[in-house]
C-alpha positions in Angstrom: -140.3 -122.7 111.8 -137.1 -123.6 110.3 -134.5 -125.3 111.7 -130.9 -123.8 111.7 -127.7 -125.5 111.7 -126.7 -123.4 115.1 -129.7 -124.8 116.8 -129.1 -128.3 115.9 -125.3 -127.5 117.2 -126.4 -125.9 120.5 -129.2 -128.8 121.2 -126.0 -131.3 120.2 -123.9 -129.6 122.4 -126.7 -129.7 125.3 -127.3 -133.2 125.0 -123.5 -134.1 125.1 -122.8 -131.8 128.3 -125.7 -133.7 129.9 -124.3 -136.9 129.0 -120.8 -136.1 130.6 -122.5 -134.8 133.7 -124.4 -138.0 134.3 -121.1 -140.2 133.4 -119.3 -137.6 136.0 -122.1 -138.2 138.7 -121.9 -142.2 138.0 -118.1 -141.8 138.9 -119.0 -140.1 142.1 -121.2 -142.4 143.4 -118.9 -145.6 142.5 -116.2 -143.6 144.2 -114.3 -144.8 140.6 -113.7 -140.9 140.2 -109.7 -141.3 141.4 -107.9 -142.5 138.7 -104.7 -141.0 140.2 -102.7 -142.9 142.6 -101.5 -140.9 145.2 -98.6 -142.0 147.6 -99.8 -143.9 150.3 -98.7 -146.2 153.0 -100.7 -149.4 154.4 -101.8 -150.3 157.3 -104.1 -153.5 158.1 -107.1 -153.4 161.0 -108.9 -157.1 161.7 -112.9 -156.5 162.6 -115.5 -158.9 163.9 -117.4 -158.1 160.8 -116.9 -155.2 157.8 -120.3 -155.7 156.9 -121.1 -154.0 153.8 -117.4 -152.3 153.5 -116.0 -152.2 149.7 -112.5 -152.2 148.2 -112.4 -148.5 147.7 -114.3 -147.2 150.3 -113.1 -143.9 151.7 -111.0 -144.0 154.8 -111.7 -140.5 157.1 -110.0 -139.1 160.2 -112.3 -136.0 161.7 -114.6 -136.0 158.6 -111.3 -135.6 156.1 -110.8 -138.5 153.5 -107.5 -139.5 154.3 -107.1 -142.8 152.6 -109.2 -146.0 151.2 -109.8 -149.6 151.6 -107.4 -151.4 149.3 -108.5 -155.0 150.2 -111.0 -156.9 152.5 -109.9 -160.7 153.1 -111.2 -163.4 155.2 -108.9 -164.9 158.2 -109.5 -168.6 158.5 -108.0 -169.1 161.7 -109.3 -166.2 163.4 -112.6 -165.9 161.6 -112.1 -162.0 161.3 -112.0 -159.6 158.4 -108.9 -158.3 157.6 -108.7 -154.8 156.0 -106.2 -153.3 154.3 -106.4 -149.7 154.8 -103.9 -147.3 152.2 -103.7 -143.7 154.0 -102.6 -140.7 151.7 -98.6 -140.2 152.8 -99.3 -136.9 153.8 -101.1 -137.9 156.9 -98.4 -139.6 158.2 -98.3 -138.4 161.4 -101.3 -141.0 162.8 -100.8 -142.3 166.3 -99.9 -145.9 166.7 -102.7 -146.3 169.2 -105.2 -144.8 166.6 -108.7 -146.7 166.4 -110.8 -147.5 163.5 -114.3 -148.0 163.4 -116.5 -148.8 160.4 -119.7 -146.3 160.0 -122.4 -145.9 157.7 -122.7 -142.5 155.8 -125.7 -141.1 153.7 -129.1 -142.4 152.9 -127.8 -145.1 150.6 -125.8 -146.9 153.5 -122.4 -146.6 152.0 -120.2 -147.7 155.0 -116.6 -146.3 155.1 -113.6 -146.7 157.8 -112.9 -143.8 160.2 -110.0 -143.3 162.3 -109.8 -141.7 165.7 -106.3 -140.2 166.6 -105.1 -141.7 170.1 -102.1 -140.0 172.0 -99.1 -142.2 171.5 -95.5 -140.4 170.4 -95.0 -142.9 167.7 -96.8 -142.9 164.3 -98.3 -145.2 162.0 -96.5 -146.7 159.3 -96.1 -149.0 156.1 -97.2 -152.4 157.4 -98.2 -151.2 160.8 -101.5 -152.5 162.4 -104.4 -151.1 164.1 -105.2 -152.9 167.5 -108.5 -151.5 168.8 -111.1 -151.8 165.9 -115.1 -151.6 166.1 -117.1 -153.6 163.7 -119.5 -152.5 161.5 -123.4 -152.3 163.3 -125.4 -154.5 161.6 -129.0 -153.6 161.6 -131.0 -156.5 161.3 -129.0 -158.1 164.0 -129.7 -155.2 166.7 -133.2 -155.6 165.6 -133.5 -159.2 166.5 -131.6 -158.6 169.6 -134.0 -156.0 170.8 -137.0 -158.1 169.5 -135.6 -161.3 171.3 -135.2 -159.4 174.7 -138.3 -157.6 174.7 -140.2 -161.0 174.3 -138.0 -162.3 176.9 -139.1 -159.8 179.2 -143.3 -160.2 178.4 -142.4 -163.9 179.3 -141.0 -163.3 182.4 -143.7 -160.9 183.5 -146.4 -163.5 182.5 -144.6 -165.5 185.3 
């Protein structure tokens, strides 16, 4: 059986397209696919615990990505996480009393910030602070509380 240059070229193109596909998939999974900076405005939110939230994690409202996390810092005075959210400029009509929660998406446990719009007539703008927040639910902490409560109930039942 003879190999022709056409077959070698086709195999090479197939391998190259496979490598390009894997590269694209890696960019999508790691949230590095958005190389273009969109016009955005920054708002901050304070959380008791930001869990596994990362810089470049998505910010969504009603299931639609409307921005991303730009920084996460620790406030040594209040012992809270200060999360800065960059919200795309086209979503400039979020009410001032919008609430922010940290949720987990998918099987891999990627965390994101979800915004729920309030009813205020004035809107968030650059430098605004989201006052009402709900921290990430830490699974280990919830399981520990359940086990502790269960053990406490058994101890009281024996008395």
